[in-house]
N, C-alpha and C positions, 0 to 999 in steps of 0.2 A: 835345125835345131825340131827338135819336137818340145810336146806339152812335158813329158819326162823329164826333159834336161832344165823346163824351169822349176819345174818341180821341187828339181836336187837341187837347185841354190836358195830357194824360201827359208829352210832352218835357220841357216847360217845369218850373220847380223850383215845390212844392206846400208851401204854408203851414198849420201848423190851421187858421186863421180862412180861407182860403180853400179848402181843402178842404171845410170844413163845408156852406158854399155854395153848390158847385157842387153837391154830393151834393143838398142841399135840392132844387134847380132840377132836378135829375134826377128825385128822385120825383116833383113836381109835375106835369110835362113827360109822365110814362110813363104808359099807360090803362091796364096793370098792374101788381100790384106783383112785386117783384123782390128774390130776396137779393143782398146785397150782396157777391157775388163780383171784383166790381169793388174794393173795398175790400180787401180780402184780397189780390189781383193787387197792388196798387200798393204795400201793403208790402211784400213779400217781394221786390218788385223794388229798393227802396230798400234793403232789409235789404243784398242783391246789390254793389247800389251802392257802399255805405260800408267790405265787406269789401274790395269790389273796391281802393275808396282808401287804406284801413289795409296792404294789400298791397303795394299802391304805393310810399304813403308807408317803408314797410321797405324795399322795395326802393333805395329813394332813398339812402334813410338809413345804410344794408351800411357799415361798412367794408370794403375788399379783405383778402382776409387776407395773412398774409406765409408764403412757400411753405417750406415742410415742413425742405426738406435746408439753409437759410441759418439757421430758428432751433434747427435742431439743433445747428448751425456755430456761434452765438452761444448756445448753452445754457451757463453754470454750475451743477455741484454745489457746494452750499456749506451747512452744518453750524453753527450760533449754539448756544455752551454758554453759559449763565449761570452762572456758578460759582458766585456768593453762592446764587442761588435753591437752585442742587441741594444747595450743605450747608447751606441749612435746612431742604429736604424730605427730607436723609438724616436731621442730625440730629434733626427732629420724629418724626420712623419710629423710632428710638433711642429717645427718650424715651416714646413710645407702647408702645413694648414692654417698657421700664422700669418705667413706669407700670401695664402691666397684669399683669407677671409678679408685684410686689408684692406689686400686689392677690391675683393668685391665691397668692401666698405665707401671706397674712397670714390671707385666707379660710382657704387647708388648714390652717395651726396654729389656729386658733379653730375649725374644725371637729377637730380634734384633741382637744382640751382637751375640747372640749362629750364627744364620744365618750370619752374618757372617764373622764367625773365620769359618763358612763353606762356606762361596763362597769362600776364597782367596784360599781353596782347590779343589775348582770346577771342575778345569781342571788338569790333571795327563799324566803324558807321561810316556812312557816305551821306555827307549833308545834299550831296547836288544829284545823287543821283534817288537818295531816298536808300538808299538800301544797306541790309546790316548783315553783313559778315560773320561767322561766326569758323576758325581758324585755328587747328594746333597740329604741330610735325607729329608723326608717328611715332617719336621717340617718349615724347608726352604721354600722348594714350598710353603707352606699353607701360611708362613708368606710375602712371595712374592707377593701372591694373596692379601694377606690383604691390604697387602701395592699401590696394585693398586687402589683396589677399595677405598680403604680411601680417594687416591688422587682424583678420578675422582667426589665422595662425596663431595670432598672439595670444589672441581674447584666449581660444578654445586651450592654450597653455596654459596660463595664469589661472585658469579656472580650474585646472586642474591639480596643479601644484598648490592653489590654496583649499581643495579637498583632500588630496594626500594628509598634508600638514594638518589638517583637522580634524581628519581617522585618526591618525597621528598621534596628536595632542588630547585627544577623548578617549582613549587606549592608552595614554599613559599618565592620562590625571584622574582615571577612575578610579584610584581604589584611594584619592588624595580628596574626596571631594567636600566641598565646604557643608557644615550642619546647616540641615530648612530648617527656619525659624516661626512658628504661630504664634498668631497671640488669641492666648487662653480668656476667654468673661467669666468664666467662675473663681480663676485666680486673681480679677479684678482689671482685667485686661494688659495681664505678666506676658513677656514673651518666653514661649518654651521650644526650647531642640524638639523639634519630633521626630529628627533621621536625616541622613545624608541624603544627596538628590537626589540619586539612582533607585534608592530605596522606594523613597516617595512617590516616583514616577511609576514603577511599579505595583506599587501601592494602589496607587490612583486607576491606572489602567485593568487590573484586576480587578478594583471595587465594580466601574463603571463596566466592566465586562458581565457579572456579575446581575449587576441590579439592573440593566438592559430594559427587560423588562417590566422595570416594578417604576420604573421613572413614567410611564408613560399612562396610567396608574394611579402616580399621585400625584400628576396636575391635569388640572380642568382642563376643559375649553378656551379659557381667557388665560393661560400663564400660572396661575397662582395654586403654590400646593394645597392640600388638602390639610397638610399638620399646622399649619400657618395658624394664629390665631389670632383675633381684634383685640385692640386695645381694651382697657379701660372703657376708657372713655365714651365708646361708641355706645348709643344707646341699643338697648334690646328690640323697643320694637318702638317703631316712629311713629307720633298718632294722626291721625286724617280728619277730617270735617269733608267725610265724603256725600254728597248730592243728588242721588237721579237723575232731576228733573236738568233737563238742558246738558244731558251730557256728550251729543254729538258736539254744539255749539261748542263747547270748552275745549274739545278733541282739535274743531277747526280753527281757535284762539291760537291752541297750543302751536299747531303745527305752522300757523300763518309766523308766529312771533318765533318760532326757530328761523323758519328762511328766512326772516329778516335778519338774527344773528349773524346764520353760512353771510348772505350778503355783504351782510358790513364788513363781517374777516377778512371773507374772499377782496375788497377792495383795500384794507391794508387799513381798518379803524378796530379799535380794541373794542370785545363787549363793555357795556353800559350795565353800572350796577343795576341799576331802574329795569334794567331787562330782564335782568336776573334774579332781582326779586319778585315779577310780575310774573316770573315763568313755572319760579316756585307756589307763588300762591295760587296760581291758575293750578297746576298739577295738586295740591293739598287739597285743596277745595272740593274738584269735581273727580280725583282719583286716578285719572288718566294720566298714560304716558305718555313717554316722547321718543325720538329714535334721529340721529346728524346722518349724514349721509357717509363720513367717514368714521371709522373710529378717534383717526387723530384728530378732526376736527370735537369730536366728544368730549375727548380729556383735555383737549386745549382750553375748551368751553369748563370743564369742571374743577382744572386748575385756577383760572382767571377768579371762578368761585369762591377757591380759597382760599386766595390773595386775599378777594374783597372782606370775606370773612376775620382775616387777620387785621386786616387794617381797621376793621372796626374795633376791635380789643386792643389793636395801639393806642391808640385815639384817643380812649374812654379815663375821661375825668377820675371814675368813682368807680367801685367796687366792680370786678370782671364778671364777676355770679350774677349782677341783676342788669346785666346785658341782654337784649330782646334782641333779635333781626325780625319783623313784622309776626313779631307775635312768637317766635321761638329762639332758645338760646344756641350756643354755635355746636355742639353739637347732636342736631338734632335737625336744624338745617343744612349740614353737608352730606345726612346721612338721610336724609327723607329728596333731599334734593339726586345724590348717586342712584338713588332708586329709582327716580323719576326719568332720567338719561337713562336707563340701562347699564352702568358701573356695578360689576360685583362690589361687595362689600369689601372683601379683604383688597382689593385692586383701590376703594377709592381709601381707605383707612391708610394704604401705601403712600398715597397721594399724600393724604395731607400730615401725616410723618414726617414725609422730605417736607413739604413746606414749610411748617417749624423749624428741623432744621436748619433750612434756607434763611429763613426770619431769623434766626439767633445766631448763626455768622457773620448776619450783613451788622447784626447788633450789637454786637461783641466788636468789631471790629472797626464800628463808626463809633462806640465810646471812647475805645482807646484816644484814637486819633483826635477826638472832642479833649481828650484830657495833657495829650499833648499840647493842644493849643491854649492849654488853661481855662477851660470852657466847662467845669466841674458840673454845675447847674444840665446843662445839657450832658451833659456822659451819663448820669443820675438817671435822663426821661430815659436813655437809652436803655440803658439796667433796667427797665421797671417797665418796656415795655413787652421787654423780654418774661420779664414774671408777672406781665397778665395774662401772659399766650402759654405759659406755661402753668397756668391754674387752671384754665382750660381744657388745656389737648396734653397732658401728661405725656413728653416720651415713655416709648419704653424703658426701661434699662439694659445695658448693651445690645441692642438694636444692633442694625446696619446702618441705619441715619443718623444713631449718635456718633458711631465709630467715625462715619468722613465728616462727620463736622469737628472733632479730636483732631481728626485727623490735618486738616485745612485750615485751627485756626493754631497748630502746634507749629506750619510755614510759615505763620508769619507773626508772630509774636513767640518772646524769647518767656524763659519760666521765669522771671522777675516781672513781666508783666501783666502772665495771666494769672498769679497772686496777687496783685494790685486787682485785678477787674474784680476775681473776688472778691476780696477783701471790700468793696464797693459792691459788690452786690448783695454780700448779706447786710450791711447797714444798710440798703436800699430796702430789699424785698424780706429779709428777716432770715431765720431759721428754718425755714417750710421747703422752700425749693430749691436749699443749697448743693443736695446732693447732686440734683440734675445738674446745674451751673459747674459743679467740681467734676463732673462727666465727664462734662462740656469741654473742660478748659483742660483734660488729661491731668487733671490732680484730686488727690486722697487728703482726707482729712482724719487726721488723727487727734487723739483725745485732748491733747494741749492745743486743738484749733492750730497747728499748723499746717499749712497747705503744704503737699509735698509732690513732683513731678511722678507724674509714671512714665519710666523708661523702656 
């Protein structure tokens, strides 16, 4: 059988048995054995035939596609949510968080208890070998570190929450601010509403920004405003007895006396009244001036001198206008001494006014304490001291010192008590100084001589 015979059988379908018989006949008839290339070609052809049949089958059974335009027009977007399932999952999640946090807290508490027990034996001392041992477990050190970190984190969390809460509170309460009240001196000390808190703050900021350059011009080097005036009792000029002879000796004596005053003060001793009078005498006679080491020491010496003058007028049994201090009255003495030691007139007058207000406050309180003890004569003597002092150094009306005095007396004395002191003051001193006393006690006098409290 030749090759043409094999080709004759190829178009027909071959079964495995029939295919084996034809291969056997081909080998017996062939003179030379040949490799079975025909078999391989037959298998390849059948595989291609099967793939083509499969492709044909797929093409036949495939359904036609729907056009995209029609599919998009008929398509609907829907979301289906199962409420029961979502609720169950959420509840399970929170329950898991609760159980986890509960276990963590229990574990933290137990570790804290163990750490506390371990820290109780942190330090051990061996008396025989003289050895100090410090030891703790690893879990204890870990717990301490966690506690420190939690404390820091909690601090920042609380601070942030407080800041957020305060910002929300300020935001919601900005429209409900309480009125700001100020005391008007021109209306007899009555309180007047000047606006809300936000408007007053904004106005103050605007005023401060506009007048920032003017402040340096209005304030001198010693911190005293130019528009401030001297009180009426301040003398326009202090008389002096200047001698040109031995001026250097007077200067040396004055400097030596100042050094002695400073040394005594640094040693804890008070300024002596004789030293104050002697320094004033040297400076008034020779016209020399002295200086202290510091401004604080200078002001302290001047305050002591003012208290010395007030004590003299408080102890006088006669009319205060006839009392002289080394040939000078009180206003000339304090004004001349301020010039001698280099204190500006405005600042010196302010120190004197503050000292007078403090003395009035102490005398009023002492007088009421004596009234409560039924010591009427001694109470009248305290009120008489006030009368003498304000005759020599009358306070300015509605001054800051008088306002502070009024506020201080209102805190310690009731309205009835202050009215009683006012009636006693009029009985001792007369009607000449009743306005100053009424202002100090926070009272106002009507036409019927009834004293009412200033609200």
